[in-house]
Each structure stands twice: as structure tokens, then as C-alpha cells.
N, C-alpha and C positions, 0 to 999 in steps of 0.2 A: 504494500500500500504506500503511495507517495506521501511525503510529509506535507502537512498543511502549512502554508506560509502565513505571514502576519495578516491581520484584518486590514483590508483596503478601505479607504474613505469612499463612501457612497457618492457617486457622481450625478445622481438625479437632481433635477432642479426643483422638485417638490417632494413632499413627504406623504406618500399614499396612505400609510398607516403607522401607528406608533410602533408596531412590531417590525416594520421594514425600515424604520429610520436609522440613520448612522449613529455611531457612538459619540459624535461631537455635539449632539443636541443637549440642551439642558432638560433635566427631568426632576420632578418633585412628586412625592407621594403624600396624599392626604387620606383621611379615613374614607375608605371605599372607592377612592378615585386616584388616578395618576394624571399629572398634567405635564405636557411636553412642549418645548418651544417648537414652532413650526413657521411656515410661510405659505401664503396662498398666492398663486400666480394670477396677475391681472394684466390687462393691456398696459404695456410700458414698464412693467416691473413686478414687484411683489408687495403684498401686505404682510406685516408681522402678525403672527397669530399664536394662540395657545390651544393645543389639542387636548381634550379631556376624554378619558375613557375609564369605565368602571374597572376596578382591580379584579383580577381572577375571573373575568368573564369575556366571552367573545363579543363580537360586534365592532362596528366602525366607530372611530373617535368622532367627537363633535368639535369642530373648529370654531374658535371665538377670535375674530379679528380684534387686535389691540392697536392703540395709537391711531385712532380714526383719522382718516384723511391723508395719512402719510403713505406714499408709495416709494419703495426703495428700488433702486436700479438693479441691484444684485441680490441673489438669494441669500448669500452669506450675511450681508448687511441686515436684511430682514430678519434672519434667524438670530443674529446677535441682539437686535432690538427686542425681539420676542423673549430672548433669554433674560435680558435685564428686567422686562416686565414680569416674567415668571418669578423672579426673586422678590418682587414687591407683592405678589399674590398672597393674600391672607388665608385662603382656603377655597373649597369647592362645596357648594350647597348639595343637599340630598338630591336635587333635580339636575345636578351637573353644571350649574351656573357658577361663574367666577365670583369670588368674594374679595373685594379690595379693602 
């Protein structure tokens, strides 16, 4: 069996799901939910977002755009902005809404 090399950075420009996202994203756990930095592609760039998914359950994450009105030219810049907002996040409600 060939040796497995180091993990490579994910080159996609969007994060289709929390499970498929690369290891450079910011992630926080809250009771019953995990929240992950993300970006949402839009015409001309990306919105910063936080994806929320129930812990230990299947299903698609719910994306919450943050920093309303700001469009970032690059995916990395949008993800960095989302990471900073994730650090400010106080929690996630029982309905999966962000608590600031």
C-alpha cells in the first residue's frame, strides 16, 4: 500500500459543506451546534458567512451571511473576515440562529 502524503489545502472557491471544508477554516462548537467560517460566492466576489450545523447529525449546514453589504474580491479575504466574526459569536440558538 502506498504511503499517504500530507493533507493538501482544498483549492475550491466555496465550501459545499462543513465536512468537505479544508483545515484552514475557523470552527467553534456550541451546545448542539458547530459553527464554521465560510464564504458565499456572489457576482464580483464573495460574502463572508458562518455555516451552522447540528452536532452529530446529518444534513446540510445553514449559511448566515455576516458583514452585510461587504463583498470581498477573494475567497481567502472573505473567509478571514468570517473567521474574525466567528470569534465574536456568543452562541447559537436552539433554532440554529446566530447569537451576538
